[in-house]
C-alpha positions in Angstrom: 12.5 10.9 -0.8 11.0 8.0 -2.9 10.9 4.3 -1.4 14.0 3.1 0.3 17.0 2.1 -1.2 19.4 -0.6 -0.4 21.6 2.6 0.7 18.9 2.9 3.5 19.4 -0.5 4.4 23.0 -0.3 4.8 23.1 2.6 6.8 20.2 1.3 9.2 21.8 -2.0 9.8 25.7 -1.9 9.0 25.7 -4.5 6.7 27.5 -3.4 3.6 25.7 -3.7 0.4 28.4 -3.4 -2.4 28.2 -6.3 -4.4 26.7 -7.3 -7.7 25.8 -5.4 -11.1 23.9 -2.8 -9.3 26.5 -3.0 -6.1 22.8 -4.0 -4.1 24.0 -7.2 -3.0 25.8 -8.2 0.6 28.7 -10.2 0.3 27.2 -13.2 0.7 24.5 -12.9 -2.3 21.2 -11.2 -0.7 20.0 -8.6 -3.4 18.6 -6.0 -0.9 16.9 -3.8 -3.5 14.7 -7.4 -4.1 14.3 -7.5 -0.3 12.8 -4.1 -0.1 10.7 -5.1 -3.0 9.4 -8.0 -1.1 8.8 -6.0 1.9 6.7 -3.2 0.0 4.5 -6.6 -1.4 4.3 -8.0 2.0 3.0 -4.5 3.5 0.8 -4.1 0.6 -1.0 -7.4 1.4 -1.3 -7.0 5.2 -2.7 -3.7 4.2 -5.6 -5.4 1.8 -3.9 -4.0 -1.4 -4.2 -5.2 -4.8 -1.2 -7.1 -5.3 -0.7 -5.9 -8.7 -0.7 -2.4 -7.7 0.7 -2.5 -3.9 1.0 1.3 -2.7 2.0 2.5 -6.2 0.4 5.2 -8.4 -1.4 3.4 -11.1 -4.2 4.2 -13.4 -7.8 2.2 -12.6 -10.2 1.8 -15.5 -13.5 1.0 -15.3 -13.5 -0.5 -11.2 -16.9 -1.8 -10.5 -19.0 -1.3 -7.4 -22.1 -2.2 -6.4 -24.9 0.6 -5.7 -26.7 0.3 -2.4 -28.4 3.6 -2.3 -25.4 5.0 -0.1 -23.9 8.1 -0.9 -20.0 7.0 -0.1 -18.0 4.7 -2.8 -14.8 3.7 -1.2 -12.4 2.9 -4.2 -10.0 -0.1 -4.0 -6.6 1.9 -4.6 -6.5 4.9 -2.9 -5.6 7.9 -2.7 -7.8 9.2 -5.6 -5.5 11.4 -7.9 -7.3 14.3 -9.8 -11.0 13.8 -10.6 -12.1 10.6 -11.4 -14.7 9.8 -14.2 -17.9 8.0 -12.6 -20.4 6.5 -14.3 -23.9 5.2 -12.8 -26.2 2.9 -14.1 -24.5 3.8 -17.2 -25.0 7.0 -17.1 -21.8 9.3 -16.8 -22.2 11.9 -13.8 -20.6 15.2 -14.0 -18.4 16.8 -11.2 -18.9 20.3 -12.8 -22.5 19.7 -12.0 -21.9 18.7 -8.8 -23.1 15.3 -9.3 -20.3 13.6 -7.2 -17.5 15.0 -5.0 -14.3 13.5 -5.2 -12.5 13.1 -1.4 -9.2 12.1 -2.8 -7.3 11.8 0.4 -9.6 9.8 1.9 -10.1 7.7 -1.2 -13.8 8.1 -1.8 -16.3 9.8 -3.7 -19.6 10.9 -2.6 -22.4 10.8 -4.9 -25.2 13.8 -5.1 -27.9 11.7 -4.6 -30.5 14.4 -4.4 -29.9 14.6 -8.3 -32.0 13.4 -11.0 -30.5 9.7 -11.6 -32.2 7.4 -14.4 -35.7 6.3 -13.5 -34.6 2.5 -13.0 -32.1 3.8 -10.3 -34.1 6.9 -8.8 -36.0 5.7 -5.4 -34.8 2.2 -5.6 -33.7 1.2 -2.0 -32.5 -2.6 -3.4 -29.0 -3.4 -4.3 -27.9 -2.7 -7.9 -24.8 -5.2 -8.7 -21.9 -3.2 -10.3 -24.1 -0.3 -11.3 -21.0 2.2 -10.5 -18.2 2.0 -12.6 -15.2 4.6 -11.4 -12.1 5.0 -13.7 -9.0 7.1 -11.8 -5.7 7.2 -11.0 -5.0 6.2 -7.7 -2.0 5.4 -5.1 1.1 7.1 -3.8 4.2 8.5 -5.8 6.8 10.9 -5.1 7.5 12.1 -8.6 8.6 15.6 -9.4 6.2 16.7 -11.8 2.5 16.6 -12.1 -0.2 16.0 -9.4 0.7 13.2 -7.0 -0.5 12.0 -3.5 3.5 12.1 -1.6 3.9 8.3 -0.4 3.7 8.7 3.3 6.9 9.0 5.3 5.8 6.7 8.0 4.9 4.1 5.5 8.5 4.5 3.8 10.1 3.9 7.3 8.0 1.0 7.9 8.8 -1.0 4.6 12.6 -0.1 5.7 11.8 -1.6 9.0 10.5 -4.9 7.7 13.5 -5.3 5.0 16.2 -4.3 7.8 14.6 -6.7 10.3 14.6 -9.7 7.3 18.1 -9.0 6.3 19.4 -8.9 10.0 17.7 -12.3 10.6 19.6 -13.5 7.6 22.9 -12.1 8.6 22.7 -13.0 12.2 20.4 -15.9 12.9 20.8 -17.6 9.8 24.6 -17.2 8.8 26.2 -16.7 11.9 24.1 -18.6 14.4 23.3 -21.6 12.0 19.5 -20.8 12.7 19.4 -21.4 16.6 16.1 -20.3 18.4 18.8 -19.2 21.3 22.2 -18.3 21.5 24.5 -17.3 24.2 28.0 -15.2 23.8 30.0 -14.8 27.4 27.4 -13.1 29.4 25.1 -12.3 26.7 22.0 -14.5 25.6 19.7 -13.6 23.0 16.6 -15.7 21.6 15.3 -15.1 18.3 11.5 -15.0 18.0 9.2 -17.0 15.5 9.8 -15.6 11.9 6.0 -14.6 11.6 6.5 -12.0 14.9 6.7 -8.1 14.1 3.4 -7.2 16.0 4.8 -3.7 16.2 5.3 -3.3 12.5 1.7 -4.9 11.9 0.2 -2.3 14.0 1.4 0.6 12.5 0.3 -1.0 8.8 -3.0 -1.3 10.3 -3.8 2.0 11.5 -2.0 4.0 8.3 -4.7 5.3 6.0 -3.2 3.2 3.5 -4.8 0.5 4.9 -7.8 -1.1 3.3 -8.3 -4.3 5.7 -11.0 -4.1 8.5 -9.1 -5.8 11.9 
């Protein structure tokens, strides 16, 4: 299953999405497909992902990292798909020769520091800015052919929940209740939370392996 669709939102919320050219709009013109795209972008921002890539599988060219003598290099768009190309101080390293090891699902490469690096690198303990250059394919995809890392089911559900809550807020609070913060209908009273409050969803995003932020 790929990312959630307008059909998934309609099934979860009970709000019909059957208008518009693509059949993904509500009767009052909210494009639910666009809402889902915005939910994915919001989730990616919370997790510190590159806004141009989000969570989606993307080819990353010449990503630079400082060399500080440590063995682990975490990429900016994990997970890593396949074997990346790694250069250290303009010297191409070889995975075949075990110059480095790839831990794709964890999103890092491990340098074999015992190898004979160039003299200008070997033995140095000071930082060398942007001495490591990595080219790789990273991110998630449910494409049916080739090698991919499947989009985590939990991440899909979080994105769907975000979009559903936004649509329900539009439908219930803004349209039906005229942006009231609290409403009473008969014996039932409902209070609408502040727009920024989704602590449960934020917590689920933050503890996932797709999260790059340190909280």
